[in-house]
C-alpha positions as CSV (number, residue, x, y, z in Angstrom):
1,M,-24.8,15.7,-29.5
2,Y,-22.7,12.8,-27.8
3,A,-22.4,9.7,-29.6
4,L,-20.4,7.2,-27.3
5,H,-19.5,3.9,-29.3
6,E,-17.7,0.4,-28.3
7,D,-14.8,-0.7,-30.8
8,V,-16.6,-3.9,-32.3
9,N,-12.6,-6.0,-31.6
10,D,-11.7,-4.4,-28.2
11,P,-14.4,-3.7,-25.7
12,L,-11.7,-1.5,-23.6
13,I,-11.7,1.2,-26.6
14,L,-14.2,3.8,-26.8
15,T,-14.4,6.4,-28.9
16,T,-16.8,9.5,-28.2
17,L,-18.4,11.3,-31.3
18,E,-19.6,15.4,-30.4
19,A,-21.6,17.6,-33.0
20,W,-21.4,21.2,-32.2
21,E,-23.4,23.8,-34.5
22,D,-20.6,25.5,-34.7
23,L,-16.4,26.3,-33.3
24,E,-17.9,29.1,-31.3
25,A,-20.7,26.8,-29.3
26,L,-17.9,24.3,-28.8
27,E,-15.4,26.5,-27.4
28,Q,-18.3,28.1,-25.0
29,H,-18.9,24.5,-24.0
30,I,-15.0,23.8,-23.1
31,K,-15.0,26.7,-20.9
32,N,-17.5,25.7,-18.5
33,E,-16.2,24.3,-15.0
34,H,-17.8,21.0,-15.2
35,V,-16.2,19.6,-18.5
36,W,-12.9,20.8,-16.8
37,K,-13.6,18.7,-13.9
38,L,-15.2,15.3,-16.6
39,V,-12.0,16.0,-18.4
40,S,-9.5,16.0,-15.7
41,D,-11.6,12.4,-14.0
42,L,-11.1,10.7,-17.4
43,R,-7.6,11.7,-18.0
44,K,-7.0,9.6,-14.6
45,M,-8.4,6.4,-16.3
46,R,-7.2,6.3,-20.2
47,E,-4.3,5.5,-21.8
48,S,-4.4,8.0,-24.7
49,T,-6.9,10.4,-26.2
50,E,-6.7,11.6,-29.8
51,I,-8.8,14.7,-30.2
52,N,-9.7,15.3,-33.7
53,V,-11.8,18.5,-34.6
């Protein structure tokens, strides 16, 4: 599950929430080539990133 949220005070701040069945499912997802392509493209557009698992 993915959910994209925009900050109520600053529309330039976006938060993406993801829910995975388990850690193994997340690890398999991260190994996909299309995920790495997306992550690479997003890195070009962001100022900062915070990842919490």
